N, C-alpha and C positions, 0 to 999 in steps of 0.2 A: 246348285249345279251338280249333276251326278255323273256326267261323262266329260271326257276330254275331246276336243275337236281334233280332226285329223292333222291340222298343222302342228300339233304337239308331238306327233310321232315323226320318225322312229323314236322309241324309248328304250334306254338301257337301264337295267336295275342291277346294282351289286347287292350281295347279301340277301338274295331272294329266297334262301332257304331258311331264313330266320323268322321270328315271330311276326314282325311287321310285314315282311315279304310274303308271308302266307295269306295275309289279308289284301295287300296291295296288288300282287301279281295277278290274281284272277280278276280283280276289278279293272285293271288296265287292259287285260286280254278281252274282257267283254265289250269294251268300247274301241278296240283297235280296228281300223278299217280293213286290214288283212293281217294274218298272223305274223308274216315275215317282218313287220315293223315293231315288234315287241321282242326284246331279248332279256330273259331272266338269267342271272349268273350267280354263282357262289363258288366256294373253294372246291366243291365236288359236284358231280351230277346229282340230280334229285328231281323233285317235283313240288310245286306249290299250288294246291287247289286244282290238280290235274294239269297244270302248265309245266312243261319240261324246263329244267334248270340246266344250264351249260356251265362247265368249269371255267373260272376266272380267278386267278390269285391277284388280289389288288395290291399286294405288296411288291409285285413285279411290274415295274414301270413299263417295260417294253411290251408286256402282255396287255396291260391297260391301254396303252397307246394304239396297239394293233387292233384291239376290240372296238375302240371308238372310231378309228379310221374305217374299219370294215362296215360298221353299221351307219356311220354318219348320223348320229342321233340329234334330235332337236331338244330332248330332255334326258337328263341322267339323274336317276334317284340313287343316291349313295347311302345304302343301308348297312353295308358291311362294317362291323366294329367289334372290338373286344368289349363284352358286356359283363363279364365276371368281375364284379366290384372287389371282392375279397381276394380273388386270385391275382388281381392286377398288382397288389402290394408286393408280391414275391416274383413278378415277371415284368418289371418296368420297361425293359428294352423291347420286349415283344409287344407290349401295350403301345408304346410310342410309335413302333413301326406300323402297326395296324391302324391305330386311331388317329395318328398325326401325319406321318409320312404318306401313307396311302391316301388319306383325304386330300392332301395337297396334290398328289399325283392325279387322282380322279378329277379334281376340279380344274387342274391345268389342262388335262387332255380335253375335258368338256369345253373349256373356254376357247381352246385352240380351234375347235370345229364349230364354234358359234352356238353351242348348246347351253341351256340352262342347267346348272347342277343344283339339285335339291339335297341338302346335307342334314342329316338327323343329329341333333344334339340333346342335351338332357338338363333337368333341374339340378343335377348334382354339381353343376359349375358354380352354384351358390352355396354359402356356408350355413344357411338356415337361421341367421340371427335377426333378419329383418322382421319387424312385427306387422308389416303390411304385405300384400301380395307383390311379388317381384315383377317388374316390367322389363321390357326388352332392353332398355337403356341402362339398367342396373350393372355395375362392374362385377366381373367374375371374381369369386373368391373360393377357389376349390380346396377341398380338405384332404384328398388322397391322390393316389397315382391315377386311378381311372378318372376322377373329376378333373385333374390337371390335364390329362390327355384330351379330354373333350373340350376343355376351354381353349387349349392350344389348337385343336383341330379347326375351331371356328376361325381363329386368326389365320391359319393357313389357307382356308377356303376363301376368305375375303381377299387375301393377297393374290391368290392364283386366279380368281374369277371375280374381279372387283365389280364388274357391271352385270354379271350374269349368275349371281348365286341367290339361293333361298335357303336359309338356315332356319330349321324348325326345332325348337326345344319342346320336349314332351316330358312325361313323368309317369312313373309307376305303371309301366305298360304290362298288360296281360292279354292273352288270347290263344287261339289254336296255333300249333306249329312249334312249340317250344316250352320248356319248363317255365312256370310262372306261379306267383303267389296264390292265385285263386285255386288252381288245381292242387297245389301243395296243401293248402288248408283243407280242401275237401277230402283229399287222401288221408290226411291225419285224423279228421273227424270221423270218417267212415271206418277207420281202423281202430277206433276207440281210444286214440291217444289223447293225452291231456293237452289242451290247447292253452299255451301261455304266450301271449303276443304283446309286443311293446306298445305302450300308449303314449309315449313322448316323442314319436316320430310322425310328422303330419305332412301329407302331400296330396296330390291330385290323381287318383286312380284313373287310368285311361285304357279303354278297350281298343285293341288293334283295328277292329273294323271301323270304329269311329274315327280313329286317326287316319286310316286309309282314305275314308271318305273326305275328310278335311284336306288331306294332301291334294287330292284331285281337284277340289274346289279352289285351293290356293294357286295351283299351277294354271288352272283354267282362267282365273282372274288376272293372271299376269303379275303376280306379286314378286317383288325382289326385296332382299334385305333379311331381317331377322324377325321371327314371330314365335309366339308361344302357342302351342296347340295341345290341349289336354282336356280330361273330363271336367265337367262343370262342378264346382264346389270342392270341398276338401274333407279329408278324413284322417284319423290316426290309423296306424296299422291294425290296432285292436278293433276300431270301428268298422274297418274294411272286412276283417275276419268275421265279425258278428253279422254283417250283411250277407257274406258268402254263405255261412251255415243257415241263415234264415231263408235265403233264396232257395236253398237245397232242401228245405223242409226238415232240417236236422235239429233236434233239441239238444244242443251241445253248448255247454258254458265256455266262454272265452275269458280266461283270467288275465288281468292286466299285470304287466311287469314293466320295468324301466330298461332303457338301453344298457345301462351298466350291469343289469342282471344277466345279460346275454352278450358278452363282449364279442366283437368281430374283428377281423384283420383290418378292415377299413373303417374309418370314421364316417358316419352318416350325418347329413345336415339334419337338425332337429325339426325345423319347420320351413318347408319351401312350398308356398302356394303361388303358382304361376298365374299372372293376370292374362286373360285372353281377350281383353277389351279391344286391343288393337285389331286382332283378327275379326271380331264381330263388327267393329266400326268400318273396316275397309272392305270386307267381303260380305258381311251380313251372315256369316257362318257362326252357329253356336252349337256346342257339344251338348249331348243330353246330360242330365244330372248323373253323377257317377253311380248312384244307387240303381237307377233305371238300366244302366248298361251292365252292371254286375248281374242283375237278375236276368237280363237277355242272354248273357253269356253262359250262366249257370244252366239256364233252360236249354241252350243249344247242346249241352254236354249229355243230356238225358237220352 
């Protein structure tokens, strides 16, 4: 499924100016029956793929309630979040306000008007000690402020919209519209910098375009509950970097280091591979292999 049916509109999107919003907004606009039934919002005005973004502060409960009443959406994609993992460690109050309180506010407003709320979550809610892929039913075990906020946000959304939520956990997101690992590696490689990348962190690289396509399929299929949605297969950060420079045609060595060689403010889970079997089983949707998507994204940057 590539389009949403008219009954899924009107649609409200928060955080539309972010990385995922830049992929999802234009896709929703292409299948909207009329432009007026799609409203992209973020903290400030802007545009996503040529679609205008209107201001909405999701930490302002009255503003959120007014926006939802005005549009009367059938679907709300809640993408707004604090995503600076290291910065979260020194700004816990701000992180909890945006990632937890606002998530509950948006979910409650959506439920009150009978809308589905699609809430984005992350692989960071797990501590990375499991030796097999994580499934949706595995208990959260967050390591830092950001991770705890996203785990709590899921709890708030389930409580606020018990019968009308879709929580989607993804991982290692990259794409147009914001800073990301792929472009950082390319910039460093082209500048002639020495590439030293951790090899003991493993996850599922995910292109924002693939995730946007999956979200449309999930909503179109009427899913409710919690699902994992991420690139197929897994890689270490170093393996990902090697594929990036290879896709760009750059002859650059990527040296392996360990996490302890590059300490960060926030602890990272060592190995989180998300199982997407539930999504494939219930919707028949499968992500491309992560290498294929990396090559496609790098090619789009030329």
